[in-house]
C-alpha positions as CSV (number, residue, x, y, z in Angstrom):
1,M,-20.3,-53.1,-84.0
2,K,-16.8,-51.6,-83.8
3,I,-15.4,-51.1,-80.3
4,A,-12.9,-48.4,-79.3
5,V,-10.7,-48.6,-76.2
6,I,-9.5,-45.3,-75.2
7,G,-6.3,-45.6,-72.7
8,T,-3.7,-48.4,-73.3
9,G,-2.7,-48.6,-69.6
10,Y,-3.1,-51.7,-67.4
11,V,-7.1,-51.7,-67.6
12,G,-7.3,-50.6,-71.3
13,L,-4.8,-53.0,-72.6
14,V,-6.4,-55.8,-70.8
15,T,-9.8,-54.8,-72.0
16,A,-8.8,-54.3,-75.5
17,V,-7.3,-57.8,-75.8
18,G,-10.1,-59.4,-73.9
19,L,-12.8,-57.9,-76.1
20,A,-10.8,-59.0,-79.2
21,E,-10.6,-62.6,-77.7
22,F,-14.4,-62.5,-77.3
23,G,-14.4,-61.9,-81.1
24,H,-15.1,-58.2,-81.4
25,N,-13.3,-55.9,-83.7
26,V,-11.3,-53.6,-81.4
27,I,-9.1,-50.5,-81.8
28,G,-7.2,-49.5,-78.9
29,T,-6.0,-45.8,-78.7
30,D,-3.9,-43.5,-77.0
31,K,-2.2,-40.1,-77.3
32,M,1.3,-41.6,-76.8
33,A,2.5,-42.6,-80.1
34,D,5.7,-44.5,-79.2
35,K,3.6,-46.5,-76.7
36,I,1.1,-47.4,-79.4
37,E,3.9,-48.2,-81.9
38,K,5.4,-50.8,-79.4
39,I,2.1,-52.5,-78.6
40,S,1.2,-52.7,-82.3
41,R,4.3,-54.7,-82.7
42,G,3.1,-57.2,-79.8
43,E,5.4,-55.7,-77.2
44,I,3.4,-55.0,-73.7
45,P,4.6,-52.3,-71.4
46,I,3.5,-54.2,-68.3
47,Y,4.3,-57.7,-67.0
48,E,1.1,-59.5,-67.0
49,P,0.9,-63.3,-67.5
50,G,-0.4,-64.4,-70.7
51,L,-1.1,-61.0,-71.9
52,E,1.6,-60.8,-74.5
53,V,0.5,-64.1,-76.0
54,L,-3.1,-63.1,-76.6
55,L,-2.0,-59.8,-77.9
56,K,-0.1,-61.2,-80.7
57,S,-2.8,-63.6,-81.5
58,S,-5.4,-61.0,-81.8
59,L,-3.1,-58.8,-83.8
60,K,-2.3,-61.7,-86.2
61,K,-6.1,-62.6,-86.6
62,G,-6.6,-58.9,-87.4
63,N,-9.5,-58.1,-85.1
64,L,-7.3,-55.9,-82.9
65,A,-5.3,-52.8,-83.8
66,F,-3.9,-49.7,-82.2
67,S,-4.0,-46.2,-83.2
68,A,-2.3,-42.8,-81.8
69,D,-5.2,-40.9,-83.7
70,V,-8.0,-40.6,-80.8
71,N,-10.2,-38.5,-82.9
72,E,-10.3,-40.9,-85.8
73,T,-10.7,-43.9,-83.6
74,I,-13.8,-42.2,-81.9
75,Q,-15.4,-41.6,-85.3
76,A,-14.9,-45.3,-86.5
77,S,-16.5,-46.8,-83.5
78,D,-19.9,-47.7,-82.2
79,I,-19.0,-48.3,-78.6
80,I,-16.3,-46.4,-76.7
81,F,-14.7,-48.1,-73.6
82,V,-13.0,-45.3,-71.4
83,C,-9.9,-46.7,-69.7
84,V,-8.0,-43.6,-68.7
85,G,-6.2,-43.0,-65.4
86,T,-8.0,-41.4,-62.5
87,P,-5.2,-40.9,-60.2
88,Q,-5.5,-40.1,-56.5
89,G,-5.4,-36.3,-55.4
90,D,-3.9,-35.0,-52.1
91,D,-7.3,-35.1,-50.4
92,G,-8.0,-38.7,-51.6
93,S,-10.4,-37.6,-54.2
94,A,-9.9,-38.9,-58.0
95,D,-8.5,-36.5,-60.5
96,M,-11.0,-36.7,-63.2
97,S,-9.2,-34.5,-65.7
98,Q,-8.4,-37.2,-68.2
99,I,-12.2,-38.4,-68.1
100,E,-13.2,-34.9,-69.0
101,E,-10.6,-34.7,-71.7
102,V,-12.0,-37.9,-73.2
103,S,-15.5,-36.7,-72.9
104,R,-14.7,-33.6,-74.9
105,F,-12.9,-35.7,-77.5
106,I,-16.0,-37.8,-77.9
107,A,-18.3,-34.6,-78.1
108,E,-16.2,-33.2,-80.8
109,N,-16.2,-36.5,-82.7
110,L,-19.8,-37.5,-82.4
111,N,-20.8,-38.5,-85.8
112,G,-23.5,-41.3,-85.0
113,Y,-25.0,-42.9,-82.1
114,K,-22.5,-44.2,-79.6
115,V,-22.3,-46.0,-76.2
116,V,-19.8,-44.3,-74.0
117,V,-18.9,-46.9,-71.4
118,E,-16.8,-45.9,-68.2
119,K,-14.5,-48.7,-67.4
120,S,-12.2,-46.6,-65.3
121,T,-12.7,-46.4,-61.5
122,V,-14.8,-43.4,-61.0
123,P,-16.6,-41.8,-58.3
124,V,-20.5,-42.4,-58.2
125,K,-22.3,-39.6,-60.3
126,T,-19.4,-39.5,-62.8
127,S,-21.6,-40.5,-65.6
128,S,-23.8,-37.4,-65.2
129,W,-20.5,-35.2,-65.6
130,I,-19.8,-37.4,-68.8
131,K,-23.1,-36.8,-70.2
132,R,-23.3,-33.2,-69.3
133,T,-19.8,-32.6,-71.0
134,I,-20.6,-34.4,-74.2
135,S,-23.9,-32.7,-74.4
136,L,-22.1,-29.2,-73.9
137,Y,-19.4,-29.7,-76.4
138,K,-20.8,-31.8,-79.1
139,K,-21.1,-30.4,-82.7
140,S,-24.0,-32.4,-83.8
141,D,-27.4,-33.5,-82.7
142,M,-26.3,-37.2,-82.7
143,D,-27.6,-39.2,-79.8
144,F,-25.4,-41.1,-77.3
145,D,-25.7,-43.1,-74.1
146,V,-23.3,-43.4,-71.1
147,A,-23.0,-46.6,-69.3
148,S,-20.9,-48.1,-66.5
149,N,-19.0,-51.4,-66.7
150,P,-16.5,-51.2,-63.8
151,E,-13.4,-53.4,-64.0
152,F,-12.4,-56.2,-61.6
153,L,-9.1,-57.2,-62.7
154,R,-6.5,-58.5,-60.3
155,E,-2.9,-57.9,-61.3
156,G,-1.3,-61.3,-61.9
157,S,-4.4,-62.8,-63.0
158,A,-6.2,-60.1,-65.1
159,V,-6.3,-62.1,-68.4
160,S,-8.2,-65.0,-66.8
161,D,-10.4,-62.3,-64.8
162,F,-11.5,-60.8,-67.8
163,L,-12.1,-64.0,-69.9
164,N,-13.7,-65.8,-67.1
165,P,-15.4,-63.2,-64.8
166,D,-17.1,-64.0,-61.6
167,R,-19.4,-61.3,-62.3
168,I,-19.9,-58.4,-65.0
169,I,-21.8,-55.2,-63.8
170,I,-23.4,-53.2,-66.3
171,G,-25.0,-49.8,-65.3
172,V,-27.4,-48.2,-67.9
173,E,-30.1,-45.6,-68.4
174,T,-31.5,-47.0,-71.6
175,E,-32.7,-50.4,-73.1
176,R,-30.8,-49.5,-76.2
177,A,-27.4,-49.2,-74.3
178,R,-28.4,-52.3,-72.1
179,D,-29.1,-54.5,-75.4
180,I,-25.7,-53.5,-76.9
181,L,-23.5,-54.3,-73.8
182,V,-25.4,-57.5,-73.2
183,K,-24.6,-58.5,-76.8
184,I,-20.8,-57.6,-76.2
185,Y,-20.7,-59.8,-73.1
186,E,-22.9,-62.7,-74.7
187,R,-20.5,-65.5,-73.8
188,A,-20.8,-64.6,-70.1
189,K,-24.5,-63.6,-70.1
190,D,-25.2,-65.9,-67.1
191,R,-22.8,-63.5,-65.0
192,L,-24.3,-60.2,-65.9
193,L,-25.8,-57.9,-63.2
194,I,-27.7,-55.0,-64.7
195,T,-28.4,-51.8,-62.6
196,N,-28.7,-48.1,-62.8
197,I,-25.3,-46.3,-63.3
198,D,-25.0,-44.9,-59.9
199,T,-25.2,-48.4,-58.5
200,A,-22.5,-49.9,-60.9
201,E,-20.2,-47.1,-60.2
202,L,-20.6,-47.6,-56.4
203,I,-20.1,-51.3,-56.7
204,K,-16.4,-51.1,-57.6
205,H,-15.4,-48.8,-54.7
206,A,-17.6,-50.8,-52.2
207,S,-16.1,-54.2,-53.4
208,N,-12.3,-53.0,-53.0
209,S,-12.9,-51.2,-49.8
210,F,-14.5,-54.3,-48.3
211,L,-11.7,-56.5,-49.2
212,A,-9.2,-53.9,-47.9
213,M,-11.1,-54.1,-44.7
214,K,-10.8,-57.8,-44.4
215,I,-7.0,-57.4,-44.8
216,S,-6.9,-54.8,-42.2
217,Y,-8.9,-56.8,-40.0
218,I,-6.9,-59.9,-40.0
219,N,-3.8,-57.9,-39.6
220,L,-5.4,-56.2,-36.5
221,M,-6.0,-59.9,-35.2
222,A,-2.5,-60.6,-35.9
223,N,-1.5,-57.9,-33.5
224,L,-3.4,-59.6,-30.8
225,C,-2.0,-62.9,-31.6
226,E,1.5,-61.6,-31.1
227,K,0.6,-60.4,-27.7
228,T,-0.7,-64.0,-26.8
229,D,0.0,-67.6,-27.7
230,A,-2.5,-67.6,-30.5
231,N,-1.6,-68.4,-34.1
232,I,-2.9,-66.1,-36.7
233,E,-3.0,-68.7,-39.5
234,Q,-5.3,-70.9,-37.5
235,V,-7.3,-68.0,-36.4
236,A,-7.8,-67.2,-40.0
237,K,-8.4,-70.9,-41.0
238,G,-11.2,-71.1,-38.2
239,M,-12.8,-67.9,-39.4
240,G,-12.6,-68.7,-43.2
241,L,-14.5,-72.2,-42.5
242,D,-17.5,-70.1,-41.8
243,P,-19.0,-69.6,-45.4
244,R,-20.5,-66.2,-44.3
245,I,-16.8,-65.0,-44.1
246,G,-14.8,-67.1,-46.4
247,S,-11.0,-67.6,-46.4
248,L,-10.1,-65.1,-49.1
249,F,-8.2,-62.0,-48.1
250,L,-7.6,-63.3,-44.5
251,K,-3.9,-63.5,-45.0
252,A,-1.9,-61.5,-42.4
253,G,1.3,-59.7,-43.3
254,L,2.6,-56.6,-44.6
255,G,-0.7,-55.2,-45.7
256,F,-2.3,-54.2,-49.1
257,G,-0.8,-52.0,-51.7
258,G,-1.1,-51.6,-55.5
259,S,-3.0,-49.2,-57.6
260,C,-6.6,-50.2,-56.5
261,F,-7.1,-51.0,-52.9
262,P,-5.4,-47.9,-51.5
263,K,-6.7,-45.4,-53.9
264,D,-10.3,-46.7,-54.1
265,L,-10.3,-46.8,-50.3
266,K,-9.4,-43.3,-49.9
267,A,-11.7,-42.3,-52.8
268,L,-14.7,-43.8,-51.3
269,I,-13.9,-42.2,-47.9
270,K,-13.8,-38.8,-49.8
271,I,-17.1,-39.7,-51.7
272,G,-18.9,-40.5,-48.3
273,E,-17.6,-37.3,-46.6
274,D,-18.7,-35.1,-49.4
275,L,-22.1,-36.7,-49.0
276,G,-22.2,-36.1,-45.3
277,V,-21.7,-39.9,-44.4
278,N,-19.5,-40.9,-41.5
279,M,-16.7,-43.1,-42.9
280,N,-14.7,-43.8,-39.8
281,L,-14.8,-47.5,-40.3
282,L,-12.8,-47.1,-43.6
283,K,-10.4,-44.5,-41.9
284,E,-9.5,-47.1,-39.6
285,T,-9.0,-49.8,-42.3
286,D,-6.5,-47.2,-43.9
287,R,-4.8,-46.4,-40.7
288,I,-4.2,-49.9,-39.7
289,N,-2.6,-50.8,-43.1
290,A,-0.4,-47.8,-42.9
291,E,1.1,-48.8,-39.8
292,R,2.1,-52.4,-41.0
293,A,5.5,-51.1,-42.4
294,R,6.2,-49.5,-39.0
295,I,5.2,-52.7,-37.1
296,F,7.4,-54.7,-39.4
297,L,10.4,-52.4,-38.9
298,E,10.0,-53.0,-35.1
299,K,10.4,-56.8,-35.9
300,I,13.7,-56.2,-37.7
301,K,14.9,-54.1,-34.8
302,K,14.1,-56.7,-32.4
303,A,16.3,-59.1,-34.4
304,L,19.2,-56.8,-35.1
305,W,18.9,-54.0,-32.6
306,I,20.7,-51.2,-34.4
307,L,20.1,-51.1,-38.1
308,K,22.9,-48.3,-39.0
309,D,25.4,-50.1,-41.3
310,K,23.6,-53.5,-41.1
311,R,23.4,-55.3,-44.5
312,I,19.7,-56.5,-45.0
313,A,18.4,-58.5,-48.0
314,V,14.9,-57.5,-49.2
315,L,13.2,-60.2,-51.2
316,G,10.1,-59.0,-53.1
317,L,9.5,-55.4,-54.2
318,A,6.2,-55.8,-56.3
319,F,3.2,-55.2,-54.1
320,K,2.0,-58.7,-54.8
321,P,3.4,-61.7,-56.8
322,D,3.0,-62.0,-60.6
323,T,3.1,-58.4,-61.4
324,D,5.9,-55.6,-61.6
325,D,3.7,-53.1,-60.1
326,I,5.1,-51.4,-57.0
327,R,2.6,-48.8,-56.6
328,E,1.6,-48.1,-52.9
329,G,3.6,-51.2,-52.3
330,P,4.7,-52.2,-48.6
331,S,8.1,-52.4,-49.8
332,I,8.4,-48.9,-50.8
333,R,7.7,-47.7,-47.1
334,L,9.9,-50.3,-45.7
335,I,13.1,-49.5,-48.0
336,T,12.5,-45.8,-47.1
337,D,12.5,-46.4,-43.4
338,L,15.5,-48.8,-43.6
339,L,17.5,-46.3,-45.5
340,D,16.6,-43.7,-42.9
341,E,17.9,-45.9,-40.2
342,G,21.2,-46.2,-42.2
343,A,20.9,-49.8,-43.4
344,V,22.7,-51.1,-46.5
345,L,20.2,-53.0,-48.7
346,R,20.5,-55.8,-51.3
347,L,17.3,-56.0,-53.2
348,Y,15.6,-58.6,-55.3
349,D,12.5,-59.1,-57.2
350,P,12.0,-61.3,-60.4
351,E,9.9,-58.7,-62.3
352,A,9.7,-55.1,-60.4
353,Q,13.5,-54.3,-60.0
354,N,13.4,-51.8,-63.1
355,N,10.3,-50.1,-61.6
356,M,12.0,-49.8,-58.2
357,K,15.0,-48.4,-59.7
358,E,13.4,-45.4,-60.7
359,L,12.3,-44.7,-57.0
360,F,15.6,-46.0,-55.4
361,P,18.4,-45.7,-58.0
362,E,21.4,-48.1,-57.4
363,D,23.9,-46.8,-55.0
364,K,27.1,-48.9,-54.4
365,A,27.2,-47.5,-50.8
366,R,23.6,-48.1,-49.9
367,I,21.5,-50.0,-52.3
368,T,22.4,-53.0,-54.6
369,Y,20.0,-54.7,-57.0
370,C,20.7,-58.5,-57.3
371,R,20.2,-60.9,-60.0
372,T,18.9,-63.8,-57.8
373,P,17.9,-64.3,-54.1
374,Y,21.1,-66.1,-53.4
375,E,23.2,-63.1,-54.6
376,A,21.0,-60.9,-52.4
377,A,21.6,-63.0,-49.3
378,A,25.5,-62.9,-49.5
379,G,27.1,-61.5,-46.4
380,V,23.8,-60.1,-45.0
381,N,22.8,-59.7,-41.2
382,A,19.2,-60.4,-42.0
383,L,16.8,-61.5,-45.0
384,L,13.3,-60.1,-45.4
385,I,10.6,-61.6,-47.1
386,C,8.2,-58.7,-48.6
387,T,6.3,-60.6,-51.6
388,E,5.1,-64.1,-51.7
389,W,6.7,-65.1,-55.2
390,R,6.5,-68.8,-55.8
391,E,10.3,-68.9,-56.3
392,F,10.8,-67.8,-52.6
393,F,8.8,-70.9,-51.2
394,E,11.3,-73.2,-53.2
395,L,14.5,-71.6,-52.0
396,D,17.3,-73.8,-50.9
397,L,17.4,-72.4,-47.2
398,K,20.5,-74.4,-46.3
399,K,22.3,-72.7,-49.1
400,I,20.8,-69.4,-48.1
401,K,22.0,-69.9,-44.5
402,G,25.5,-70.7,-45.6
403,L,25.6,-67.5,-47.5
404,M,24.5,-65.2,-44.8
405,A,26.6,-63.4,-42.1
406,N,23.8,-64.0,-39.6
407,P,21.1,-66.5,-40.1
408,I,18.0,-64.2,-39.4
409,I,14.6,-64.3,-41.5
410,V,12.0,-61.7,-41.1
411,D,9.0,-63.1,-43.0
412,G,6.4,-60.4,-43.7
413,R,4.3,-62.8,-45.6
414,N,4.4,-66.1,-43.5
415,I,5.6,-68.1,-46.4
416,Y,7.6,-70.7,-44.2
417,N,6.9,-73.1,-41.5
418,P,8.4,-71.7,-38.2
419,D,9.5,-75.1,-37.0
420,D,11.1,-76.2,-40.3
421,V,13.1,-72.8,-40.8
422,R,14.3,-73.1,-36.9
423,K,15.4,-76.6,-37.5
424,I,17.7,-75.5,-40.2
425,G,19.3,-73.0,-37.8
426,F,17.6,-69.7,-38.6
427,E,16.5,-67.2,-36.1
428,Y,12.9,-66.8,-37.7
429,Y,10.3,-63.9,-37.1
430,S,6.9,-63.9,-38.8
431,V,3.5,-62.2,-38.4
432,G,1.2,-63.2,-35.8
433,R,2.9,-66.5,-35.0
434,K,5.5,-67.5,-32.4
């Protein structure tokens, strides 16, 4: 079997490298020739721990290659993983134009039986549209199957997630397609769940929306804690000890961001509404998350009163640690609000600065990008923690205090112990804790 992976973005690149690591022969393809050229040299366009090492290893072994000729790649393959983007529209729905385009490419190059596997996150019933599109545009009587195999990759640990998955969902219509996909994932067959296609398509949106709901729930509890003497971290620990709840995704803070949770939550709301289902529970999840930046801004105002002309350091621009992804990141909303208030910002992130510069170019009067957290702290009136990078846990806080104009920390991720920080001499504000 020869496997094609169409799309070399985050999901596609990890999928291509992961399948090659499983021992399969894989060709990744994309219309962007310059991108393909760089990847073929072992250069990755994203920051993802461990990915570049595996990419170079598979390229060297010879069972992974990349091509800018989409048509030729389709013709040469038996199984086609579709990993193109499904960006969010203004109404929350997924833009399916790239999926439709790939379906037409496949139809025009159908030269034998192929299994077309949805890997992109798509609304339930998408497989029906793919099947119809290929049937309408195919130029031969060749047979094909459509299957669903949603991805569950966490940015920052995507390589490990692919190679050591907690579950692999396969949605199929025929035994032939099922047997092929089971063979592809032979090394993880004990973690396979085989369903019909609609079920597989829905599982991805349902999973991410539920995790988003847990985050918004604990942030709602943090709001209650701040009105009382309760401590949100102890509340979360007490909740998490119940095995029916579990401790994961019960971390209060600035809320969720990234390319998955916000998009998938809004997409599921739209899917449900289109089908006549009341989705108010998920709407509240989205609303609670959206107001986290405002609540954090109020904490900053509580510490500094007037923000105009105040010098503020922001540590952490990525939406989570171990990635350079800023999409839907809380830091974007926060920086926008701080600039609107007239603050002067000093920004630092170990990986995401170049991406943030595209949204907020360096401006000597308003925005400075710094090389280290210590450089960012120089002369500021307050220091904000927005991403829980490991290096922030290990900062020399006494040194930081000596660099700042005013020793004030507003911690949006609760990475420090309040008593320890206050003993050093900081005025310290966190989330859901006194």
